[in-house]
N, C-alpha and C positions, 0 to 999 in steps of 0.2 A: 449363481442361483439365489443366494441369500439376499442379495441386494434387490433382486426382482421381487422376492417374497415380501421384503420390508415395504417396497413401493406399493405392492398390491394391498398390504394391510393398511397403509396410510390412505390409499385411495378408497378403500371400503369405509374407513373412518370418516372421510370427507363426505361420501355418499350418504352415510347414516347420520350426518350432522353431529358426530362425536367431536370433531375438530373442524377448524377453519383453515383457509389457505395460509394465514399468518402463523399457524401453529406447526406447519409441516417440518421446518428445519429443527425446531425444538423437539418434536416427537421422534424424528429420525435419529437425532443425536442421543436421545435417551435410550432408544432401542439398541443402537450399535454399541453404546456403552455397556448395556446389560449383557450383550453377546460377546464383548471383548474384541470387537472388530476395529482394526486400526486403519486399514486401507478402505476408503469409501469410494464406491462407484455409483454414479447416478444412472439409473436405468428407467426406461419407460415400462409401464405395466403391460404385460403381454397376455395375461389371463385374468379372468374374473372368478372369484370363489368367495365362499362365506368366511367370515372372520374365524370361526372355530377350525375350519379346514386349513386356512392359511397358518393359523397358530400352530396347528399340529405339525406342519412341515417345518416351521421355524424351530420348534422344540426338537424335532428329529435332527436338524442341523446342529443344535446346541449339544445334543448327546454325541453325535458323530465326531464333533470337534472338541469334545471333552470340556465344554464350557460348564456342563453339569453332569452328574452321574445319571445312569440309566435306571432311575427309580421313580415311583409315582409321586412322592412328595416333592422332589426337586423339579419335576416336570410341572406340577401344579403351581408351585411357587413362582417359577419363571413365567409361566403363562399369565398368571394373575398380575404379576409385576409389570409385564409388558402392557397389558390392557389398562393398568393404572395410569399409564402415560397419556391415555386418550380421554380420561374423564375428569371433571372438575373436582375441586376439594369439596368436602361435605358442606361447608357454609354456602358455597355457590349453588350446589344441588338443592339445598333447602330453600334458598332464596328464590330460585327458579320455580320450584314446586309450589311455593305459597303465592307467587305471582300468578301462576296458572290456576291455583285454587280459587282466586278471586273471580275468574270466569266460570269455573265449575269444579267441584271435587273430582268429577270423572276425567276432565282434561288434565288435572294434576296427576292423578294416578296413571293415566295413559302415558304421560311423559316419563314418570319414574319407572314404569314397567318396561317401556321400550329401552330406556337407558340401561336397565339391569340385564336385558336380553342382548342388546348390541355390544355391551362391554364384556360379554361372555361370563358374567357372574351367574346368570341363569344358563344352565348348560343345555342349550336348545338342541344341539346335534345329538347329545347323549340321550335326551328325553325321547327323541324320535325312535330309539331302539325299543322303548316299552311296547308291550303287546296289550292293546286295549280293545274291548268289545262290550256289547250290552246284551243282557238276557232278560227274558220275560219271567214274571213271577206273580203270585197271587197278591203281592203288595205293589205291583207296578214294575216298571222297567228298572233293573239294577245294572250297575257298571262294574266291570272287572278289569284290573290292570295287573299284568305281570311285570314287576319292576326290574328292568334290565339297564337302567340309566347309570347307576353308580359303578365306577370302574372296579373290577375285582383286584384284590391285593395278591401279588405273587408271594411265594414263600419267603423270598429275601426281604420283602417289605414287612411282612409279619414279624420276621426275626429281628429286624432293625427296631421295630416298635417295642418289642419285648425288652430289648437291651436298654432302651432309654426310659422305660416306664417307671422304674424306681426313682429316677432323678428328674422326672417330668416337671416342667415349669407349671406353676399355678396361675400363670398369667397368659391369656385371660382365664377367669375361673371356669368358664364353660363356653360352648360354641354360640350361646345366645347372648352373652354379655355385650354391652355397647362398646367395650374395649376391643372387640374384634374388627371394628371399622378401620381398614388400612393395615391390619396386622399381617406381617410377612408370611407367617406359617412356620411349621417345624415338623420334624418327624412325628407322624401319628396325629398331627393337628392340621386342620385345613388352612390353605392359603386364602387370605382375605384382603390382599392389597387393593383389589378392585371392588371392594364392598362399600356400600353407602347406606346410610340410615336417614329416614325422615323423622324429625322430632315432632312429637304430638303430646299435647297436654290432655290428660284425662283426670278429671276431678282434682285438679291442682297437683297432680303427680307427673313426673317425667316418664314418658313412654317413647318407643321408637318403632317405626314401621320399616320392614324390609320384605323382600320376596324370597321364597324358598329357592335355593340353587337348583333343586330338582323338583320343579312344580308338578303336582299331580292333577291339576285342573287350572282353568283360566285365572290368571292373576292370583295364584296361590301365595298369599302373604302371611307374614308372621308379625304379630304385635307383641313387643317384649318390654318388660319393665326395665327402667334404667338401673334398678336395684337388683343385685343378685340375691334373691330370696325365694324360698320354696313356694310352689303353687299351693293355693288355698281357695277352695270354693266357699264363698260367703256372699253377703249382701253387696259388698263393693264390686264383686265380679259382675253381677247382674247390672249394676249401675254403669260400670265401665263399658261393657259390651254394647248396651243399648245406646249409651252416649256416643260411642264410636259410630254406630249406624246412623245416628243423627248427623254426625260430621261427614260421613261417607255413606250416603243412602243407597248407593249402588252395590255396596259390599255387605255380605253376611259376615259375622264373626262369632266364633265359639271357642270354648275351652275344653281341653281334655279334663277328665276327672282328676282329683288330687290324691288318689290312693294307689298303691302298687296293684298290679294285675289289671285293674280297670283303667289305669291312668294312660297307658299306651304312649307315653311321651317322656320328655325330660322333666322330671318332677322337681328338680333342684332350682329351676329358674322360672319365675312367674311369667307366663306368656299365653297368647291366644293365637288362633289361626283363622284366616278369613279369605275373602276373594270375591270375584265377580262371577258367580257360578250358581246354578240351581241344581242341587243334588236331588236324587230320587226322593229322599224324605221330605224335601221342601214342598213337593206337590202331592204328598200322601193325603188320602182322604181321612175324615174323622170316623173313628169307630163308633164313638158316641160323645155327646156333649154333656156337660154337667155344670152346676152352679157352685161358685165359691161364695158362701153365704156372707163372708165379711168383705168381699170385694166384688160387689154387684156390677161395677163398671168394667170388669175384666171378663172377657169371654174365655171359657175353658173347655177343652176337649181332650179326649184320649185318641191318639192317632191309630189308624189301621196300619200297624207296623210291627215287624217281628220283635224289635226291642221295645221296652216299656217307656212310652213317651207321652208327656202331658204338654199340650200346646196352649199357651196363654196369649191373648191378643187384647190390645187396648190402645187408646190414643194418648195416654198419659204415662210417661216413663216412671214417675214416682209410684203410681198405683201398681204398675206391672212389677216393679222391684219389690214392693211390699208383699204382693201376692206370691211372687216367686220365693221370697225369703220365708214366708209362712209355710209353703210346701216343703222347702229345703229343711227347715227345722223339724217339721213333723216327720219327714222321711228319715232324717238323721237319727231319730230315736225309735223308729218303727220296727217292731218285731212281730212276725207271724210265722210261727214254727211249722204250721201245716204247709206253708209255701217255701220252707227252707230259708226264711229270712230272719236273721238275728242281727240286731243293730250293732252290738258290741261283744267282744270277748274281753272281759275285764274292762280296762281303760282303752283298749284298741277299737277304734271305730271301723265299721264295715260298710255303712251306707253313705253314698255320696251322689253327686249329680254331674252329668255332662250337659252344660247349657249352650244354646245356640240362639243368637239374636239376628233379627232382620228388620228392615224398614220397608214397609209396604206402601209408603206414601201417606195414606190417611191413618194408618195404624202401625204400631210396632208389634212385633211378634217375638215370643220367647219360647223356645222348646226346652223342656227339662227332661233329660233322659235319666231315668232312675237306675243307679248302679249299686252292686254289692260285691265285695271282693273276698268273702269268706271262703275258706278251704276246709275240706274234711278228708278223712282217709279214703273215702270213696271218690272224692273229687279233689285230688292233691293240687291240681292246677287252678282250681276255682270252681265253685258250684255254678256260678254264672259267667263262666269262661268257656270258650270252645271246648267241647268234650272230646275225649280221646279218639272217638271214632271219626272225627273230622280233622285230626292232627296231620293226617297224610296230605291234606290241602293247606292248612294253616294252624299253627299252634301258638303264634305270637299274640300279644295283647291286642284287643280290639279297641281302637281309639276313636277320636272324633270323626275322622274322615270316613272310616268304615261304618260307624254307627249311622251315618247319613246315607249309606247305600253305595259307596265306592270301595270295592275290595282291593286292597293292595297285597298282592300275592308274591311269594319269594321266587327268585330266578330259577331255582332248582326245578321248578315245575315244567319249564320248557322241554327239557330232555325227558323228564319223567312222563309227561302227558303224551309225548311222541311215542314212548314205549307202550303206553296204554292203547293208543291208536293202532299201533302195529299188532298188538295182542288181539284187539277186537277184529282186525282184518285177517288174523290167522298167520301173521308173518313171524311171530315169535311165540315161544311156548310159555313164557312167564314174564312178569314185570317185577319192579322193585317190591319187596315184601310189603311195605306200607300200603301199596295200592292194590294188592292182589285181590282182596275181598271185593273192593269197589269195581275193579276191572272185570271180575267174574260176573258180577251183577249186570254190568253194561253189556258184556259180550252176549249174555243170555237174552237180555231185554231187546237188543238190536241185532239179533242174529240174522235178520232178513236184509240188513244193510251191508253193502260191500263197496260202496263208493267212497274213495279216500276223502274227498271234500265234504261229503255228507257226514262222515264219521267225525271230522273236525268240528262241524257245527253242533253235532250231538254232544261232544265232550264239552264244548263251551256252554251249552245249555245246562248240562249236568253239573258243571262248575257253579252255575248260578243257583242250582238247587242246593248244593253244598253251602254256598254263601248264605242262603236263607236259613239253613239249619244253624250255621254259626251265629247269626243274629238272633235266632230264636233261643239259642243256648244262653245268650247274655241277657235276655229279657227276664226281669225279676217276677213279673206276673204273667202266668201262662193262660189265664182266662179273664173274661170281662168281669165275672163275679169276684175274683180275687182282687182285681184292680178297684172295683167298687167298694170293697171293704176298706181299702186304704183311703179312698176319697172321703168316705164317711168319717174316718179318723181325722182327716184334714179339716173337715167342717165342724168337728166336735171341739177342736182346740182353738183358743183365742190367740 
């Protein structure tokens, strides 16, 4: 059976242009070496399947024949190492990418995205497990994803990670470092043998482009600094992300904020996220426009959006950067106690920005989402963080992706929402305590509905209502009048 699986895998590699006929013996020998196979049988392919499904069967063989232990880390390491046999070295991938870039940036990224999917670096089969749907709101259509793609760790895996934690290697320093390219992996650290990076120059600095292994949207990419340094929102960030959209006009790119609570990401390594995708916030209408008195060539507006967003547009990157930096500096020191906004506690800053850049052809666009991470005794998780009455849906940080209108919700909700549905249908007497108040409201509100499918649709729409509330919680300005006071402050400072 194993020889048939290897043949099937190689044939899929041929069909997807991962390898050529002259590579077949080389790839076969690499794989049988990894599996410790001495007796080789040549078999014809009898079935056709996807690479992830064939790999899963090969990994099962490796476990059954004690080639590896039956744990998540060893399975992931062997799977990535097998697929590394099919893909070129980084230098060749980069050379091919930039040859295609001469034709167009989109052709280049299409090549790299397909390579990342075909080589199983992007976990396409696992991503299919995610539950995704859209809901209507006063701010337009919002998107909800319940994330089921990452494999759950069993108790033995967790125990093993705890045992090695004290002596864990510091190489690579984090999962975003460029040194991850081709890294074998270890207990508690992801396998990266089949990982490739595209080198990109941004303002004379070395950066690298990769795709997320668990993409949340089309061509979900990560742009990471070649230096392991903390994230910092400043003028250079605005310049870099706009320059990136100049190089790759079909991609948006944005940064998480650089402070805890509102950062929503790995703050220890400077990086951005982007992709070929229009989020709900991308098409949000203007709540009102205003003039930036020192930057008359820059169009400015406040978006009709639950978070507090200023949109800047212009045809000159330098002018946009100047305007954005002026807003950032003003916001960084802005205090309005009547709105619960205090910029600093001693030397500790609370105000920062989540920026997003786009290239609209004739103009560049820069969204500045104003964030504040201050906590109080009344709001220990954050004044502008999801409040406790929505924690039964989500209590984690709200980062870049969710700010733009795509909720990434925890897998626990699948079972919990099913119990809410059964409660609404009268099939159970109670639900998990966290959901009880919400479930009672829904049961009373929709007491006239008894259809199973209709109840599911109602719960999805009500999840959208909760997501709006979450985004409204993170908004620093709750009214147009309060936002206008800040804009006046922006125009008062040089």
